Structure formats: structure tokens, C-alpha cells
N, C-alpha and C positions, 0 to 999 in steps of 0.2 A: 397316330392312327386316326384317320378321318373317314367318316361314313357319308352317306348320300340320301337324302329325302327326309332327314329329321324325324324319323319314326319315334313314337312315344318312348319305346324302351330304351332309346339312346340317352335319354335324360334321367334315368333311374339312378339313384344313389348306388355307387359301386361300379357303374358301368360309364357314365358321364362321357359319352363319346362325342368328340368333336364332329360336326356335321355340316351339310351344306342343305339348306332349306330351300327347295326349288319351287315353293309357292304353288303347289298342286291345287289348291282351292281356287286361287286366282286364275290359273290356267284353265280350268274347268269352267268357271263362271264366264270368262271371256269367250271361250270356245262355244258355250250355249247361246251367248248373246249373238255372235256372228252367225250361227246356225239359224237361230230365229229370224235374223234379218234377211238371210238368203232365202228362207222358206217363204217369208212374206214378200219377197222380191224387191226389198227395199235397196238390197246391194248385190244384186244379181251379178254385175260385172265387175264388182270392186275386189281387188286383191288385197289381203291383209298381211302385214308383217308387224308382228307385236313381240317386243323384247321385253321380258320381265327379268329384272336383276335378281339372281339368287342371293340369298343371305348366308354368310358364314356364321354358325352358331359355335362359339369357341366354349369348349368344356375342358375337362381335366386331361383326356387322352392325348392333347397335343403338347403336354408338358408346360403349359404357361405358368402354373403354381411354382414350378422349380425355379423359375426366373423372377418371381416376386410380382407377376402380373395377376390382375384380378378380372373376373369377367363380370358383366352387369348382372347376370343371373346368380352370382354368388350370395348376393344379399337376401336371396330367397331361401 
């Protein structure tokens, strides 16, 4: 089972849901930066295409422990 958005409850002991971190903070930060530039007319005609690579956060819900794999986060 895999979730999306890496919400904080997904990391709780007992839940430990494998998830995709969509990098919401970075998306918001970049969006605000682009908006400010457009408002200040520094990029009035500019078209932006920014691709943020999502991160796979592996936890126990994917069964990795059953096959002897360890996650980086297991040490915490």
C-alpha cells in the first residue's frame, strides 16, 4: 500500500505507510516567487515550466522488511 503527500500521520509507529512526497513546500515557494516576479513585471511575458521530482518515502507498508531491505529512516 502506498500513500501520497507524505502526511505526518503516515510516519507514525504502527502506520508506517510508504508514500510519495510531492514537495508541497517547494511548489508553494516557487509559485510565490513566480507570482512576485510577474507582479513586479520582471517576467510579464515569461512562461515557466518547472518540474519537481517527487520523492518515494519507503516505509513498512510496502513489505520491504519481509525481503530483508532496510530504509534509511529505520535507524531513527
